C-alpha positions in Angstrom: 22.1 25.3 -33.1 24.8 26.5 -30.9 25.7 24.2 -27.7 27.2 24.8 -24.3 29.2 22.2 -22.7 28.1 21.3 -18.9 29.7 18.6 -16.6 28.3 15.3 -16.6 25.2 15.0 -14.7 21.7 13.5 -14.6 20.0 15.4 -17.1 17.6 12.4 -18.5 14.2 14.3 -18.1 11.5 14.0 -17.7 11.5 10.6 -15.5 8.5 8.7 -13.3 7.9 10.0 -10.0 7.1 6.5 -8.0 6.4 5.7 -4.2 8.2 2.4 -3.6 6.7 0.5 -0.9 8.7 -2.1 1.4 8.4 -4.3 4.4 7.4 -7.6 5.2 5.5 -6.6 8.6 3.4 -3.7 9.5 6.1 -2.5 11.6 8.6 -2.1 8.9 6.3 -1.2 6.3 7.9 2.1 4.6 7.3 4.3 1.6 10.1 5.9 -0.7 10.0 8.2 -3.5 12.1 7.3 -6.3 12.9 9.1 -9.4 15.9 6.6 -11.0 13.6 3.7 -12.1 12.6 2.4 -15.3 11.9 -0.7 -17.9 15.0 -3.0 -18.2 13.2 -6.1 -20.6 10.1 -7.0 -22.0 10.3 -10.6 -21.7 10.3 -11.6 -18.6 9.0 -8.1 -17.4 11.9 -6.7 -15.6 12.7 -3.0 -14.0 15.0 -1.3 -11.6 15.3 1.1 -8.8 18.2 3.2 -7.9 18.7 3.8 -3.6 20.9 5.2 -1.9 22.3 2.8 0.7 21.7 5.1 3.4 18.2 5.3 2.7 16.2 3.7 5.5 14.5 1.8 2.9 17.5 0.5 1.7 18.2 -2.4 4.1 14.3 -3.4 4.2 14.3 -3.8 0.6 17.5 -5.7 0.5 16.6 -8.2 3.5 13.4 -9.0 2.0 14.3 -9.2 -1.5 11.1 -7.2 -2.9 9.2 -4.2 -3.4 6.1 -2.5 -4.9 6.7 0.6 -7.5 3.3 2.8 -7.2 2.8 5.2 -9.9 1.9 8.7 -8.6 -0.9 11.0 -9.8 -1.9 14.7 -9.1 -3.7 13.8 -6.0 -0.8 12.0 -4.9 1.7 14.7 -5.4 2.2 15.8 -2.0 2.5 12.5 -0.3 5.1 11.7 -3.0 7.1 14.8 -2.2 6.6 14.4 1.6 7.6 10.7 1.3 10.5 11.6 -0.6 12.1 14.4 2.0 11.1 12.5 5.1 12.9 9.5 6.7 10.8 6.2 7.7 13.1 6.2 10.8 11.3 9.0 12.0 7.8 8.6 10.4 5.3 6.3 9.7 4.6 7.4 6.2 1.5 5.4 5.7 -0.2 6.8 8.8 1.2 10.8 7.9 -0.2 10.8 4.5 -3.2 8.8 5.1 -2.2 6.0 2.7 -3.2 2.5 2.7 -1.2 -0.4 2.7 -2.8 -3.4 1.7 -1.3 -6.9 0.7 0.2 -7.4 -2.5 -0.7 -10.6 -4.4 2.9 -12.2 -5.0 5.2 -10.6 -2.6 5.5 -9.7 1.0 5.6 -5.6 0.3 2.6 -3.6 0.4 0.7 -2.0 -2.3 -0.6 1.4 -1.5 -4.1 1.3 -2.2 -4.4 4.8 -3.4 -1.9 4.5 -6.4 -4.0 3.4 -9.7 -1.2 1.1 -10.4 0.9 -1.1 -8.5 4.0 -3.3 -9.7 5.2 -6.0 -7.6 8.5 -6.9 -8.3 11.0 -9.4 -6.7 14.9 -8.5 -6.5 17.0 -10.8 -8.8 20.2 -8.9 -8.4 22.0 -5.9 -6.6 24.6 -3.6 -8.2 26.7 -1.0 -6.6 27.1 2.1 -9.3 28.3 5.0 -6.5 26.0 7.1 -4.6 23.5 4.9 -5.8 22.8 0.7 -5.9 21.1 -0.7 -8.3 18.1 -3.2 -7.3 17.5 -5.4 -10.6 13.6 -7.0 -10.3 11.7 -9.1 -12.0 7.6 -8.0 -12.3 5.7 -10.9 -10.7 2.5 -9.4 -10.6 0.7 -5.8 -11.7 -2.5 -4.5 -10.2 -4.7 -1.8 -11.5 -7.4 0.3 -10.8 -10.7 -1.0 -12.2 -12.0 2.2 -13.3 -9.0 2.7 -15.6 -10.1 -0.3 -17.8 -12.0 0.9 -20.7 -15.5 -0.9 -20.7 -15.7 -1.4 -24.4 -12.4 -2.3 -25.4 -10.9 -4.2 -22.2 -7.9 -2.0 -22.7 -6.0 -0.2 -19.8 -6.8 3.6 -20.3 -3.3 5.0 -18.6 -4.3 8.5 -19.5 -7.1 8.6 -17.2 -4.7 8.0 -14.2 -3.5 11.7 -14.1 -0.2 10.2 -13.8 2.8 12.9 -12.9 6.5 13.2 -13.7 9.6 14.9 -12.2 11.7 16.9 -14.3 15.1 18.7 -13.0 13.7 19.4 -9.3 9.9 19.8 -10.6 7.0 17.8 -10.7 4.7 17.9 -13.6 1.0 16.7 -14.5 1.5 14.1 -17.4 0.5 16.5 -20.6 -1.6 16.2 -23.8 -1.5 13.3 -25.9 0.7 13.9 -29.2 0.4 10.1 -30.8 0.6 6.5 -30.2 3.7 4.4 -30.8 4.1 4.3 -34.6 2.3 7.2 -35.4 5.2 8.1 -37.6 4.4 5.6 -40.3 0.8 5.0 -39.9 -1.4 4.8 -42.6 -3.3 8.2 -43.3 -6.8 6.4 -42.4 -5.8 5.0 -39.3 -4.2 8.1 -37.9 -7.5 9.9 -38.8 -9.5 7.3 -36.8 -7.5 7.4 -34.0 -7.0 11.2 -33.8 -10.6 11.4 -33.8 -11.8 8.8 -31.0 -9.2 11.0 -28.9 -11.0 13.7 -29.9 -14.1 12.3 -28.8 -12.7 10.7 -25.4 
């Protein structure tokens, strides 16, 4: 396989397309669409978001020390994009996109009710990387849509959420299931049982 060398760039795709909600009062509530986000630690659960200092939400998050990562779906794709290209200085994004701000349980930032998963985060550190600054945070609470909890197993079924991802300027609905973690070393009987369960669902 031949290769072509490109200049250094942001080519780690696909990435989540999330809406980050922030603000401590109704007057400053805002939504920022983020692609540069991810998990950094399991115990304690930690994550990060990368934000340009010139973004309207930057000072809000820095001042209040918290934010909520709201996972997005096919139904929320339009709002996700719109909230990424419009500024909270000019628009009330919750009102414009008909989204509902409800109180989080552990932080002052609001939760987007229409999102199936809301990850409440408390900022622990900020580092300046260049064009973006990194807000490192601890996950202090997670809210999930109760319809995504399997009635039999009690487990969270992420696939039912219809999540979307962002890849090199485009949005995609998360697609076909290929296997669960560890499927490459799974015993044949276990693999067959899981595959059948997926086929039946």
